[in-house]
Structures are given as structure tokens and as C-alpha cells.
C-alpha positions in Angstrom: 0.0 0.0 0.0 1.4 3.4 -1.0 1.2 6.1 1.6 2.0 9.7 1.8 4.0 11.1 4.7 3.4 14.6 6.0 5.9 15.6 8.7 5.1 19.0 10.3 8.3 20.3 11.8 11.9 19.9 10.7 13.7 19.7 14.0 15.4 16.5 15.2 12.4 14.3 15.2 11.1 15.6 11.9 14.4 15.1 10.2 14.8 11.6 11.5 11.2 10.8 10.4 11.8 12.1 6.9 15.2 10.4 6.5 13.9 7.1 7.8 10.9 7.2 5.4 13.3 7.9 2.5 15.5 4.9 3.7 12.4 2.7 3.8 11.4 3.8 0.4 14.9 3.1 -1.0 14.7 -0.4 0.4 11.0 -1.1 -0.4 10.1 1.0 -3.4 6.4 2.0 -3.5 6.0 2.3 0.2 5.6 6.1 0.0 4.3 7.9 -3.0 5.3 11.3 -1.5 7.3 12.5 1.5 6.5 16.1 2.6 8.3 18.1 5.3 6.5 21.3 6.4 7.9 23.9 8.7 7.7 27.6 9.6 11.2 28.2 8.4 12.5 26.6 5.2 16.2 26.4 6.1 16.0 23.0 7.9 13.6 21.4 5.3 16.0 22.4 2.6 18.9 20.7 4.4 16.8 17.6 4.9 15.9 17.5 1.2 19.5 17.9 0.1 20.6 15.1 2.5 18.0 12.8 1.2 18.8 13.6 -2.4 22.5 12.9 -1.9 22.0 9.7 0.2 19.0 8.1 -1.4 18.7 9.9 -4.8 15.1 10.8 -4.0 13.4 14.2 -3.9 11.0 15.2 -1.2 8.5 18.1 -1.2 9.0 20.9 1.3 6.3 23.4 2.3 6.0 26.4 4.5 3.3 26.1 7.2 2.6 28.0 10.4 1.1 25.2 12.5 0.0 27.5 15.3 -3.5 27.6 14.0 -5.4 24.4 12.8 -6.8 26.4 9.9 -3.3 26.6 8.5 -2.6 22.9 8.4 
């Protein structure tokens, strides 16, 4: 079953979650149709995306979101 992963936050836990999902996808293709990292600032998601590109040859989507209000998510 293909799933989509939306990780809100790009701190330590968010980075590990996205990287682990990319690793799983590399070992079991088709597990995730899309990996998305959303954060208030784009600096960390960009670093995560670059790391995943280099290590797993996969692109992830990054988005800006202010998760302080549920209407923004």
C-alpha cells in the first residue's frame, strides 16, 4: 500500500522521520508515494531535502506552514 507522509516540523524528530521514510522507500520501493516536510522556516527542510537527495537519490517536497492555527494545516 502506498502512503503519503506529511511531517510537520523539521527539528530533530522531523528530520529523523523524513530520513527514515526515505530509507524505507529506498529499500522497499512503492512504500511512500510522497514525503512532505512542512515547517515555519525553510532552512531545515531544505537541508533535509538535500541530505535525502545525496544519500537516497530521491526528492521530497517541502512546504511552508505555520502550525500555530489548525486552519493553516
